[in-house]
N, C-alpha and C positions, 0 to 999 in steps of 0.2 A: 530424703523424701521430698523436701521442699523444692530442691533443685529440679527433681524430676517433674514435680507439679508445674513449676514455672516453665519448663521446657515444653510440656504438653500444652499448656495454655498458649504459649508463643506459637507453637506449630498450628494449633487450632485457629488462631487469629490469622495466621498467614494463609491457611487454606481457605478461610472464609473470605478474605480480601481477594484472593485469586478467583474465587467462585463468583464474585460480584461482577455483573455485566457492566462493561465499560460503555458509557454513552456513545452511540454512533451518530452519524451525521443528522439523521432524522430526529433522534432524541434531542440533540443540541438545538435544532430548529424549533421543536415543540416546546422546549423550556422557555422560549421567548414569546410564546403565543398564549392568548387568553380568549375564550369564546365571548361573543357579545351577549349571549343569553343562554339560559338553560331551561329546557322544558321537560317535564315528566310525561312520557308517552304511555306508561303502563305500570301497574303495580302487580307483582307476582312473587310468590314465595316470601312475602314479608319485605320485599324490596321495592323501592321506587326507582324505576329504570329511566335514565335520562338521555336526552339528545343535547349535545353541546353544539350550539349554533353560531356560525360565523356569517354576519350580514355583509352584503356588498355596501360600498360607500354610498352609492346612489342606486336606487332600484326603479327600473322601468317595469313595474309589475304588470302581469305576472312573469316571473323569471324562472329558468330551470333550477332544479335543486340537485345538488351532488351529495349523496349519502355514502359515507365511507365507514367500513367496519374493521376493527382491529383483529389481529390474529392472536395466537397463543394456544393452539391446540384445543380451542373451545374452553380451555380450563384456566387460562391466565390472560394477561394483557389488560390494557385499559384504553379508554377513548383518547387520552392525551397523546398516545403514540401516533395517531393519525391526524392530529391537528394540522400539520403542514399541508396535507392534501386538501382538507376542508378549507383552510385559509387561502390556499392557492386559487381555488375556484370562487371564493368570495371576492377575491381581487379581480376575477374575470367577469364579475357581474352576476354570479349565481348566489343562491343561499347554500352555504356549505354546512354539512351536518356530520359530526362524528358520534357514532352510536355506542351506547352502553347496553349490554345484554347479560342475562344470567350466565354464570360460568358452570361448565360441566363439573359435577361433584357427586360421587357415588354416595357420600355420607348425607348430603342434603337432598338427594334424589333428583338432582337436575341432570337431565340427559341431553344428548346432542339434538334430539327432537325438540326439546324446550328452547335451545338456542335458536333453532330454525324458526320456531313459533314467534320468538321475540323479534327476529329480523322481519318477518312477514307482518307482525303487528305494527312495527315501525312504519312500514309502507302504508298501511291503512290509516294510521294516525296522521301521516303527512298529507294524505289525500283529503281526509276529513277536516283538516285544519289549514288547507291550502290558502284560503282567503286571508286568514290572519297572518300567515307566513309570507304572503305575497308570491307564492310559487304556482307554477303550472303543473297540476298533477299528472299531466300526460308527458311531462319532460323531467322525470326523475331518473337521474343516472345513479347506478349503484356500483360501488367499488369496494374492494377489501383485499387484505393481504393474508395469505396462508389460510387458516380456518375462517378468517373474515372474508376471504375470497369465496370460500364454500358457502358462507351465509349470504353473500351477495348473489351468487348464482341461485341460491334457494328461493330468492324472492321472485324469480322468473320460472323456476322449474317445479317446485313442490306444492302445487295447488291444494293437495289433500292434507297438508300439515298446517293446521291453524289452531290458534288458541280458542278454546271453547267459549271463553267469555267475550271474545271479539266479534265483530260483525263480519262473519264469513261471506256475506253477500257482497261486501265491498271488496272487489278484487282490483288490484293495482299492478299493472305490468310495467317494469322498468322500460325506459326509452332506450337504454343502452347499459351494458355491463363492462366494467374495466376490472379485470382480475389480475392480481399481483401474486405470482408464485402460489396459486391457490391449491387447496385441498380439492382435488377434482375427481379422484378415483378412490373410493372408500373400500375397494376390494382388498384382499390380502396383499396384492401387489402394489397398492397405493398407501394411503395413510388413513388412520382412524377406524380401521376395521374392528379392533378390540374394544374401542370405546362405544361404537354404535351397536355392535353385536350382530346377531343373526339377521336383523332387518337392514343390514348395511346397504343393500341394493336400492332400497327406497330413498336413501339419501346420497346416492352417488351420482353427481352430475354427468359423468362420462357414460353412465348406464341409463340415463333418462333423457337423452337428447331427442327432440321432436321438431317437426316443422313449426315455424311461426315464432321462434324464440328471438329475443332482442339482439341487435348487432352487438358483437362481443369482441373486445380487445384483451388479449392475454399476454402477460409478460412472464417468462419463465427461463430459468437457467439450466443448461444441460448437466451441470454438476450438482444439481439438487438431489440430495439423498434422503431428504425428509418427505417432501411431496414430489415423487419422481417425475422427471420431465416427460417420460413416456405417457403418463396420464394426460398431461396438457396437450401433447400431440394427438393422442387418440380422441380427446374431446374436440379439438379443432377440426380434425378430419371428419368426425361424425357430424359436426355442425354444418360443414360444407356439403356433405352427402345429403343432409336433410333440407338443403336449400336455404340455410341461414347464412347471414353475413358474419364472418369470423376472420380475425386477424391474429396470428401468433407471432410475437416478437421474441426471438430466441437470443439469449445471451450465452455465448459459448463459454463453457466452464463455470458459469455462474452458480454459486452455492445458494442455499435457501436464504431468502431475504437479501440477496446481493445488492439490490438497488436502494436499500435503506442505509447502507454503510458508507456510501460515497456520494458527496454532494453533487458531483458531476453526473453520476448515474441517475440520481434523483431528478436533476434538472432535465436530463435527456428523456426520462420516463414521462415527466410532465409535458414536455414539448410534443412528444409523440401522442400522448393522450389528448392534448389540445387539438392536434391535427385531426385525429380520429373524430372527435366531437364536432369539430368545425365542418368536416365532410357531411356529418349527419344533420347539420343545421341546429345543433344543440348548444353551441358556444356563443353566447351573446356578445355584442360589442358593449363594453362598459360605458355607462352614461357619463357625459361630461358635465 
């Protein structure tokens, strides 16, 4: 009996070790980074929600702000995951911010709508505190990966979804969006339909494109079976049809999160993002 118990424990340990996620390239970069300051932008559900802020070495205020949002199906993940993105733009002369938000949880009653409300609250907080942060509220770039990409898009799309305690009169439109393998179609053919429920269309970027949206750069892989590539293509085409500026960078065969696992792909993503922002006049020249 003891031998059987030892065998079962050994097997369980082996399975647990195998299940643990091995740090990828972005995780390894994030482990070496620490934000310059932390600010609480909102209290909700008994939680103090934070912005992890990376400051440029020198600031010719006001500067653009780069807000980045982590993924995890709205139900997992943490701000640290996106530190390399925020730090990259702090080195470029911006204020880089990695956002914390409430996580989807049926037991605590947190819905995807609440996640969207937090992202939109963050935009209003940045605008209201722009002087203290030294940022230009008209030059806030919002980015995110996977579900974070969905929340990034929500800051431009879902004007009707706002926290009741916030200042709904304070509307802030992103100057640009950079979406990384985003949740972009929440229909049954996309991702998130079961978690959002029958109101999925209200939170589906691909189904809510309209004229006047911010210039958008989307990175997506054709091999993505989590947030299907077809949704990204449909969103891009709809953006163009509505007269918006949109660029879709396709990685042939790329799986979900492909650009996070390889340092060269990460560097290429950042270089292309830099070029996109430079064309829009949003990438400042770092102060000397």
